[in-house]
DSSP file (Angstrom, degrees, kcal/mol; ACC not computed):
  #  RESIDUE AA STRUCTURE BP1 BP2  ACC     N-H-->O    O-->H-N    N-H-->O    O-->H-N    TCO  KAPPA ALPHA  PHI   PSI    X-CA   Y-CA   Z-CA
    1    1 A M              0   0    0      0, 0.0     2,-0.2     0, 0.0     0, 0.0   0.000 360.0 360.0 360.0 129.1  -36.7   35.5  -10.4
    2    2 A E        -     0   0    0      1,-0.1     2,-0.3     0, 0.0     0, 0.0  -0.552 360.0-119.0 -84.9 149.0  -33.3   35.9  -12.0
    3    3 A T        -     0   0    0     -2,-0.2    -1,-0.1     1,-0.1     0, 0.0  -0.624  34.0-105.6 -82.8 148.7  -30.5   38.0  -10.6
    4    4 A A     >  -     0   0    0     -2,-0.3     4,-2.3     1,-0.1     3,-0.5  -0.404  28.9-116.3 -67.5 150.6  -29.3   40.9  -12.7
    5    5 A P  H  > S+     0   0    0      0, 0.0     4,-2.3     0, 0.0     5,-0.2   0.842 115.4  54.3 -59.6 -33.2  -25.9   40.2  -14.3
    6    6 A T  H  > S+     0   0    0      2,-0.2     4,-1.8     1,-0.2     5,-0.1   0.847 107.4  49.7 -73.2 -30.4  -24.3   43.1  -12.3
    7    7 A Q  H  > S+     0   0    0     -3,-0.5     4,-2.1     2,-0.2    -1,-0.2   0.941 111.4  48.3 -67.2 -46.7  -25.5   41.5   -9.1
    8    8 A Q  H  X S+     0   0    0     -4,-2.3     4,-2.7     1,-0.2    -2,-0.2   0.885 110.5  51.8 -64.5 -35.8  -24.1   38.2  -10.1
    9    9 A A  H  X S+     0   0    0     -4,-2.3     4,-2.3    -5,-0.2    -1,-0.2   0.888 109.2  51.1 -65.4 -37.1  -20.7   39.7  -11.1
   10   10 A G  H  X S+     0   0    0     -4,-1.8     4,-1.9     2,-0.2    -1,-0.2   0.873 110.1  48.3 -67.1 -35.2  -20.6   41.4   -7.7
   11   11 A V  H  X S+     0   0    0     -4,-2.1     4,-2.5     2,-0.2    -2,-0.2   0.927 113.1  48.9 -67.6 -46.0  -21.2   38.2   -5.9
   12   12 A D  H  X S+     0   0    0     -4,-2.7     4,-2.2     1,-0.2    -2,-0.2   0.885 110.8  49.7 -60.9 -40.1  -18.5   36.5   -8.0
   13   13 A A  H  X S+     0   0    0     -4,-2.3     4,-2.3     2,-0.2    -1,-0.2   0.878 110.9  50.3 -67.8 -37.2  -16.0   39.2   -7.3
   14   14 A A  H  X S+     0   0    0     -4,-1.9     4,-2.0     2,-0.2    -2,-0.2   0.909 110.2  48.7 -67.7 -40.2  -16.7   39.0   -3.7
   15   15 A A  H  X S+     0   0    0     -4,-2.5     4,-1.8     2,-0.2    -2,-0.2   0.890 112.7  49.1 -66.0 -38.1  -16.2   35.3   -3.6
   16   16 A A  H  X S+     0   0    0     -4,-2.2     4,-2.5     2,-0.2    -2,-0.2   0.909 109.8  50.9 -63.8 -43.1  -13.0   35.7   -5.5
   17   17 A G  H  X S+     0   0    0     -4,-2.3     4,-2.1     1,-0.2    69,-0.3   0.854 109.9  50.2 -67.1 -35.8  -11.8   38.3   -3.2
   18   18 A A  H  X S+     0   0    0     -4,-2.0     4,-2.2     2,-0.2    -1,-0.2   0.846 109.6  51.3 -69.2 -35.5  -12.5   36.1   -0.2
   19   19 A A  H  X S+     0   0    0     -4,-1.8     4,-2.4     2,-0.2    -2,-0.2   0.923 110.5  48.4 -68.4 -44.2  -10.6   33.2   -1.8
   20   20 A V  H  X S+     0   0    0     -4,-2.5     4,-2.1     1,-0.2    -2,-0.2   0.899 111.7  49.2 -63.5 -41.0   -7.6   35.4   -2.4
   21   21 A A  H  X S+     0   0    0     -4,-2.1     4,-2.5     2,-0.2    -1,-0.2   0.893 110.9  50.7 -63.8 -39.6   -7.7   36.7    1.2
   22   22 A G  H  X S+     0   0    0     -4,-2.2     4,-2.1     1,-0.2    -2,-0.2   0.915 111.2  47.6 -63.8 -41.5   -8.0   33.2    2.5
   23   23 A A  H  X S+     0   0    0     -4,-2.4     4,-2.3     1,-0.2    -1,-0.2   0.871 110.9  51.7 -65.3 -35.3   -5.0   32.1    0.4
   24   24 A A  H  X S+     0   0    0     -4,-2.1     4,-2.4     2,-0.2    -2,-0.2   0.919 109.7  49.3 -65.7 -45.3   -3.0   35.1    1.6
   25   25 A E  H  X S+     0   0    0     -4,-2.5     4,-2.5     2,-0.2    -2,-0.2   0.898 110.6  50.7 -59.6 -41.7   -3.8   34.2    5.3
   26   26 A R  H  X S+     0   0    0     -4,-2.1     4,-2.8     2,-0.2    -2,-0.2   0.935 109.6  50.6 -63.9 -47.1   -2.7   30.6    4.7
   27   27 A R  H  X S+     0   0    0     -4,-2.3     4,-2.6     1,-0.2    51,-0.2   0.911 110.8  49.5 -57.5 -45.6    0.6   31.8    3.1
   28   28 A F  H  X S+     0   0    0     -4,-2.4     4,-2.5     2,-0.2     5,-0.2   0.938 109.8  50.3 -59.1 -48.4    1.2   34.1    6.0
   29   29 A S  H  X S+     0   0    0     -4,-2.5     4,-2.5     1,-0.2    -2,-0.2   0.916 110.9  49.8 -58.6 -44.5    0.6   31.3    8.5
   30   30 A Q  H  X S+     0   0    0     -4,-2.8     4,-2.5     1,-0.2     5,-0.2   0.930 110.8  48.8 -61.8 -45.2    3.0   29.0    6.6
   31   31 A S  H  X S+     0   0    0     -4,-2.6     4,-2.4    43,-0.3    44,-0.2   0.905 111.6  48.7 -63.7 -37.0    5.7   31.5    6.5
   32   32 A M  H  X S+     0   0    0     -4,-2.5     4,-3.0     2,-0.2     5,-0.2   0.896 110.9  52.3 -67.3 -37.7    5.4   32.2   10.2
   33   33 A L  H  X S+     0   0    0     -4,-2.5     4,-2.5    -5,-0.2    -2,-0.2   0.934 111.0  45.9 -61.6 -46.5    5.4   28.5   10.9
   34   34 A V  H  X S+     0   0    0     -4,-2.5     4,-2.0     2,-0.2    -2,-0.2   0.927 115.2  47.2 -65.1 -43.1    8.7   28.0    8.9
   35   35 A S  H  X S+     0   0    0     -4,-2.4     4,-2.2    -5,-0.2    -2,-0.2   0.916 112.4  48.9 -66.1 -41.7   10.3   31.0   10.6
   36   36 A G  H  X S+     0   0    0     -4,-3.0     4,-2.6     1,-0.2    -1,-0.2   0.891 110.0  52.7 -63.9 -37.9    9.2   29.8   14.1
   37   37 A T  H  X S+     0   0    0     -4,-2.5     4,-2.6    -5,-0.2     5,-0.2   0.907 107.1  52.1 -62.8 -40.1   10.5   26.3   13.3
   38   38 A R  H  X S+     0   0    0     -4,-2.0     4,-2.9     2,-0.2    -2,-0.2   0.935 111.4  46.3 -63.3 -46.8   13.9   27.8   12.4
   39   39 A C  H  X S+     0   0    0     -4,-2.2     4,-2.6     2,-0.2     5,-0.4   0.918 112.2  51.2 -65.2 -41.6   14.0   29.8   15.7
   40   40 A F  H  X>S+     0   0    0     -4,-2.6     4,-1.8     1,-0.2     5,-1.5   0.939 114.5  43.2 -57.2 -48.0   13.0   26.7   17.7
   41   41 A L  I  <>S+     0   0    0     -4,-2.6     5,-3.1     3,-0.2    -2,-0.2   0.922 117.1  46.3 -63.9 -45.9   15.7   24.6   16.0
   42   42 A T  I  <5S+     0   0    0     -4,-2.9    -2,-0.2    -5,-0.2    -1,-0.2   0.866 122.9  31.5 -68.9 -34.4   18.4   27.3   16.3
   43   43 A Y  I  <5S+     0   0    0     -4,-2.6    -1,-0.2    -5,-0.2    -2,-0.2   0.655 134.8  16.3-100.5 -19.5   17.8   28.3   19.9
   44   44 A L  I  X>S+     0   0    0     -4,-1.8     4,-1.3    -5,-0.4     5,-1.1   0.770 124.8  38.6-117.7 -52.0   16.6   25.1   21.5
   45   45 A V  I  >XS+     0   0    0     -5,-1.5     5,-2.3     3,-0.2     4,-0.7   0.972 117.1  44.2 -69.1 -55.1   17.3   22.0   19.5
   46   46 A F  I  4<S+     0   0    0     -5,-3.1    14,-0.2     1,-0.2    -1,-0.2   0.897 119.5  37.3 -63.1 -45.7   20.7   22.8   18.1
   47   47 A P  I  45S+     0   0    0      0, 0.0    -1,-0.2     0, 0.0    -2,-0.2   0.802 133.9  18.3 -79.2 -23.1   22.5   24.2   21.2
   48   48 A Y  I  X5S+     0   0    0     -4,-1.3     4,-1.1     3,-0.1    -3,-0.2   0.835 126.1  39.1-112.1 -51.9   20.9   21.9   23.8
   49   49 A L  I  X<S+     0   0    0     -5,-1.1     4,-1.8    -4,-0.7     5,-0.2   0.941 112.1  51.9 -75.0 -47.4   19.4   18.7   22.4
   50   50 A L  H  >XS+     0   0    0     -5,-2.3     5,-2.4     1,-0.2     4,-0.5   0.918 109.2  49.7 -57.2 -47.7   22.0   17.8   19.6
   51   51 A P  H >45S+     0   0    0      0, 0.0     3,-0.8     0, 0.0    -1,-0.2   0.876 109.0  53.3 -62.6 -33.7   25.0   18.0   21.9
   52   52 A V  H 3<5S+     0   0    0     -4,-1.1    -2,-0.2     1,-0.2    -3,-0.1   0.876 109.6  48.3 -61.4 -38.0   23.2   15.7   24.4
   53   53 A L  H 3<5S-     0   0    0     -4,-1.8    -1,-0.2    -3,-0.2    -3,-0.1   0.480 119.1-114.9 -83.3  -3.8   22.6   13.2   21.7
   54   54 A G  T <<5 +     0   0    0     -3,-0.8     2,-0.3    -4,-0.5    -2,-0.1   0.759  61.1 152.9  80.4  23.9   26.3   13.5   20.7
   55   55 A V      < -     0   0    0     -5,-2.4    -1,-0.2    -6,-0.1    -2,-0.1  -0.647  54.2 -92.1 -88.8 147.0   25.8   15.1   17.2
   56   56 A A    >   -     0   0    0     -2,-0.3     3,-1.2     1,-0.1     4,-0.3  -0.152  28.4-122.8 -59.4 148.3   28.6   17.2   15.9
   57   57 A E  T >  S+     0   0    0      1,-0.2     3,-0.9     2,-0.1    -1,-0.1   0.825 102.7  66.4 -63.6 -33.3   28.6   21.0   16.6
   58   58 A G  T 3> S+     0   0    0      1,-0.2     4,-1.1     2,-0.1    -1,-0.2   0.530  80.9  78.9 -70.4  -5.8   28.8   22.1   13.0
   59   59 A V  H <> S+     0   0    0     -3,-1.2     4,-2.6     1,-0.2     5,-0.3   0.897  83.9  62.4 -69.0 -42.1   25.4   20.7   12.1
   60   60 A G  H <> S+     0   0    0     -3,-0.9     4,-2.6    -4,-0.3    -1,-0.2   0.909 103.6  44.6 -51.3 -54.1   23.5   23.6   13.7
   61   61 A P  H  > S+     0   0    0      0, 0.0     4,-2.4     0, 0.0    -1,-0.2   0.885 113.0  51.6 -63.3 -40.1   24.8   26.4   11.5
   62   62 A V  H  X S+     0   0    0     -4,-1.1     4,-2.0     1,-0.2    -2,-0.2   0.943 114.3  42.1 -64.7 -46.5   24.4   24.4    8.3
   63   63 A L  H  X S+     0   0    0     -4,-2.6     4,-3.0     1,-0.2     5,-0.3   0.865 111.9  56.7 -67.6 -33.0   20.8   23.5    9.0
   64   64 A G  H  X S+     0   0    0     -4,-2.6     4,-2.2    -5,-0.3    -2,-0.2   0.892 106.8  48.5 -62.0 -40.0   20.2   27.1   10.2
   65   65 A V  H  X S+     0   0    0     -4,-2.4     4,-2.4     2,-0.2    -1,-0.2   0.944 115.2  44.9 -64.0 -45.8   21.3   28.5    6.8
   66   66 A V  H  X S+     0   0    0     -4,-2.0     4,-2.1     1,-0.2    -2,-0.2   0.966 117.2  42.9 -64.4 -52.5   19.1   26.0    4.9
   67   67 A I  H  X S+     0   0    0     -4,-3.0     4,-2.3     1,-0.2    -1,-0.2   0.862 112.8  55.0 -66.0 -34.6   16.1   26.5    7.0
   68   68 A G  H  X S+     0   0    0     -4,-2.2     4,-2.2    -5,-0.3    -1,-0.2   0.901 108.7  46.9 -62.5 -40.8   16.6   30.3    7.1
   69   69 A L  H  X S+     0   0    0     -4,-2.4     4,-2.0     2,-0.2    -2,-0.2   0.887 111.1  50.9 -69.8 -35.9   16.7   30.5    3.4
   70   70 A V  H  X S+     0   0    0     -4,-2.1     4,-2.2     2,-0.2    -2,-0.2   0.903 111.2  49.8 -62.5 -41.1   13.6   28.4    3.1
   71   71 A A  H  X S+     0   0    0     -4,-2.3     4,-2.7     2,-0.2    -2,-0.2   0.887 108.1  53.2 -67.9 -38.3   11.8   30.7    5.6
   72   72 A I  H  X S+     0   0    0     -4,-2.2     4,-2.3     2,-0.2    -1,-0.2   0.921 108.6  50.0 -61.8 -41.8   12.9   33.8    3.7
   73   73 A V  H  X S+     0   0    0     -4,-2.0     4,-2.5     2,-0.2    -2,-0.2   0.923 111.0  48.5 -56.8 -48.6   11.4   32.4    0.6
   74   74 A F  H  X S+     0   0    0     -4,-2.2     4,-2.0     1,-0.2   -43,-0.3   0.905 110.9  50.4 -61.2 -43.2    8.1   31.6    2.4
   75   75 A N  H  X S+     0   0    0     -4,-2.7     4,-2.2   -44,-0.2    -1,-0.2   0.888 109.7  51.3 -61.2 -41.1    8.0   35.1    3.8
   76   76 A G  H  X S+     0   0    0     -4,-2.3     4,-2.3     1,-0.2    -2,-0.2   0.926 109.3  49.6 -59.5 -46.3    8.6   36.6    0.4
   77   77 A L  H  X S+     0   0    0     -4,-2.5     4,-2.3     1,-0.2    -1,-0.2   0.856 109.1  53.3 -63.1 -33.7    5.8   34.5   -1.1
   78   78 A S  H  X S+     0   0    0     -4,-2.0     4,-2.5   -51,-0.2    -1,-0.2   0.900 108.2  50.4 -64.0 -41.8    3.5   35.7    1.8
   79   79 A I  H  X S+     0   0    0     -4,-2.2     4,-2.6     2,-0.2    -2,-0.2   0.917 110.9  48.3 -57.9 -45.9    4.4   39.3    0.9
   80   80 A R  H  X S+     0   0    0     -4,-2.3     4,-1.4     1,-0.2    -2,-0.2   0.884 112.3  48.1 -65.9 -40.9    3.5   38.7   -2.7
   81   81 A R  H  X S+     0   0    0     -4,-2.3     4,-1.1     2,-0.2    -1,-0.2   0.908 114.7  45.4 -68.2 -41.5    0.2   37.1   -1.9
   82   82 A F  H  < S+     0   0    0     -4,-2.5     5,-0.4     1,-0.2    -2,-0.2   0.872 108.3  56.9 -73.9 -32.1   -0.8   39.8    0.6
   83   83 A W  H  < S+     0   0    0     -4,-2.6    -1,-0.2     1,-0.2    -2,-0.2   0.850 110.2  45.3 -64.3 -33.0    0.2   42.6   -1.8
   84   84 A R  H  < S+     0   0    0     -4,-1.4    -1,-0.2    -5,-0.2    -2,-0.2   0.716 103.8  79.1 -77.4 -22.9   -2.1   41.2   -4.5
   85   85 A S  S  < S-     0   0    0     -4,-1.1   -68,-0.1    -3,-0.2   -64,-0.0  -0.332  77.3-134.4 -85.0 168.6   -5.0   40.7   -2.1
   86   86 A D        +     0   0    0    -69,-0.3    -1,-0.1    -2,-0.1    -3,-0.1  -0.210  49.7 155.6-110.8  39.1   -7.3   43.4   -0.8
   87   87 A H    >   -     0   0    0     -5,-0.4     3,-1.5     1,-0.1     4,-0.2  -0.388  49.0-131.0 -71.2 144.2   -7.0   42.0    2.8
   88   88 A R  T 3  S+     0   0    0      1,-0.3     3,-0.2     2,-0.1     4,-0.1   0.760 107.8  46.5 -70.6 -21.7   -7.8   44.7    5.4
   89   89 A L  T 3> S+     0   0    0      1,-0.2     4,-2.4     2,-0.1    -1,-0.3   0.077  76.8 121.4-103.3  24.5   -4.6   43.9    7.3
   90   90 A R  H <> S+     0   0    0     -3,-1.5     4,-1.9     1,-0.2    -1,-0.2   0.865  74.2  43.9 -52.5 -48.0   -2.4   43.8    4.2
   91   91 A R  H  > S+     0   0    0     -3,-0.2     4,-2.4    -4,-0.2    -1,-0.2   0.884 113.3  51.3 -69.2 -39.0    0.1   46.5    5.3
   92   92 A L  H  > S+     0   0    0      2,-0.2     4,-2.6     1,-0.2    -2,-0.2   0.928 112.2  46.2 -64.5 -46.3    0.4   45.2    8.8
   93   93 A V  H  X S+     0   0    0     -4,-2.4     4,-2.4     2,-0.2    -1,-0.2   0.875 111.1  51.3 -69.2 -37.4    1.2   41.7    7.6
   94   94 A I  H  X S+     0   0    0     -4,-1.9     4,-2.5    -5,-0.2    -1,-0.2   0.927 109.2  51.7 -64.0 -44.4    3.7   42.8    5.1
   95   95 A T  H  X S+     0   0    0     -4,-2.4     4,-2.3     1,-0.2    -2,-0.2   0.950 110.1  48.3 -59.5 -48.4    5.4   44.9    7.7
   96   96 A V  H  X S+     0   0    0     -4,-2.6     4,-2.5     1,-0.2    -1,-0.2   0.925 111.7  51.0 -57.5 -43.2    5.7   41.8   10.0
   97   97 A N  H  X S+     0   0    0     -4,-2.4     4,-2.5     1,-0.2    -1,-0.2   0.916 109.7  49.3 -60.7 -42.0    7.0   39.7    7.0
   98   98 A V  H  X S+     0   0    0     -4,-2.5     4,-1.8     2,-0.2    -1,-0.2   0.897 111.4  48.8 -66.0 -39.6    9.7   42.3    6.3
   99   99 A M  H  X S+     0   0    0     -4,-2.3     4,-2.3     2,-0.2    -1,-0.2   0.892 111.8  49.6 -65.3 -40.5   10.8   42.4    9.9
  100  100 A V  H  X S+     0   0    0     -4,-2.5     4,-2.6    -5,-0.2    -2,-0.2   0.893 110.2  50.4 -66.5 -39.2   10.9   38.7   10.0
  101  101 A I  H  X S+     0   0    0     -4,-2.5     4,-2.5     2,-0.2    -1,-0.2   0.871 108.8  52.3 -63.9 -37.5   13.0   38.6    6.8
  102  102 A A  H  X S+     0   0    0     -4,-1.8     4,-2.2     2,-0.2    -2,-0.2   0.954 112.0  45.6 -64.9 -48.5   15.4   41.1    8.2
  103  103 A L  H  X S+     0   0    0     -4,-2.3     4,-2.6     1,-0.2    -2,-0.2   0.897 112.9  50.6 -62.6 -40.4   15.8   38.9   11.3
  104  104 A L  H  X S+     0   0    0     -4,-2.6     4,-2.5     2,-0.2    -1,-0.2   0.880 109.2  51.0 -62.5 -39.5   16.2   35.8    9.2
  105  105 A C  H  X S+     0   0    0     -4,-2.5     4,-2.5     2,-0.2    -2,-0.2   0.927 110.5  49.1 -62.8 -46.1   18.9   37.5    7.0
  106  106 A Y  H  X S+     0   0    0     -4,-2.2     4,-2.4     1,-0.2    -2,-0.2   0.938 114.0  46.0 -57.8 -49.3   20.8   38.6   10.2
  107  107 A L  H  X S+     0   0    0     -4,-2.6     4,-2.4     1,-0.2    -2,-0.2   0.872 112.3  50.5 -65.7 -35.9   20.6   35.0   11.6
  108  108 A T  H  X S+     0   0    0     -4,-2.5     4,-2.5     2,-0.2    -1,-0.2   0.934 110.7  47.8 -68.5 -42.8   21.6   33.4    8.3
  109  109 A V  H  X S+     0   0    0     -4,-2.5     4,-2.6     2,-0.2    -2,-0.2   0.931 111.2  52.5 -60.2 -43.9   24.6   35.7    8.0
  110  110 A S  H  X S+     0   0    0     -4,-2.4     4,-2.4     1,-0.2    -2,-0.2   0.907 110.5  47.4 -61.8 -40.3   25.6   34.9   11.6
  111  111 A D  H  X S+     0   0    0     -4,-2.4     4,-2.1     2,-0.2    -1,-0.2   0.905 111.6  50.8 -66.4 -38.4   25.4   31.1   10.7
  112  112 A L  H  X S+     0   0    0     -4,-2.5     4,-2.0     2,-0.2    -2,-0.2   0.919 111.2  47.7 -64.0 -43.8   27.5   31.7    7.6
  113  113 A V  H  X S+     0   0    0     -4,-2.6     4,-1.5     2,-0.2    -2,-0.2   0.907 110.9  52.1 -65.0 -42.4   30.1   33.6    9.7
  114  114 A E  H  < S+     0   0    0     -4,-2.4    -1,-0.2     1,-0.2    -2,-0.2   0.880 110.3  48.6 -61.3 -38.0   30.1   30.8   12.3
  115  115 A L  H  < S+     0   0    0     -4,-2.1    -1,-0.2     1,-0.2    -2,-0.2   0.853 108.3  53.8 -69.9 -32.8   30.7   28.3    9.5
  116  116 A A  H  <        0   0    0     -4,-2.0    -1,-0.2     1,-0.2    -2,-0.2   0.777 360.0 360.0 -73.6 -26.3   33.6   30.3    8.0
  117  117 A T     <        0   0    0     -4,-1.5    -1,-0.2    -5,-0.1    -2,-0.2   0.489 360.0 360.0 -88.3 360.0   35.4   30.5   11.3
C-alpha cells in the first residue's frame, strides 16, 4: 500500500524540523562550551595557574578578548539557528544567549580597559 503524497510530505517536514532542532541544540551547546571555557580561563587559569608557571601578566586580558569575541560569535550563531527553528524552548534559549552575550561584552570591555592601562 502506498502512502498518500500529503502523508509523505508531512513525514518529510517532521524529519526536517527534527534535524533543524537538533542542529540548533548542537549550536547552543557549542556556544555555551566556548563561553564556559572563556570563564574558566579568565577566572581560574589566568589569575592562578599562569603566574605560578611564570607567564607574563598581560597574557590573560589578550586571550580573554580573543576568546570573548569568539564566544560572542558562537552565541550569535546559536541565536540565529534557534530563531529559524521551531524548537519548543526557542525563546528561553535565545534569552540565555542574549544574557551570555551581554556578560561577554562586559568582560571583553573590562579586558580591553585592563590592556589600555
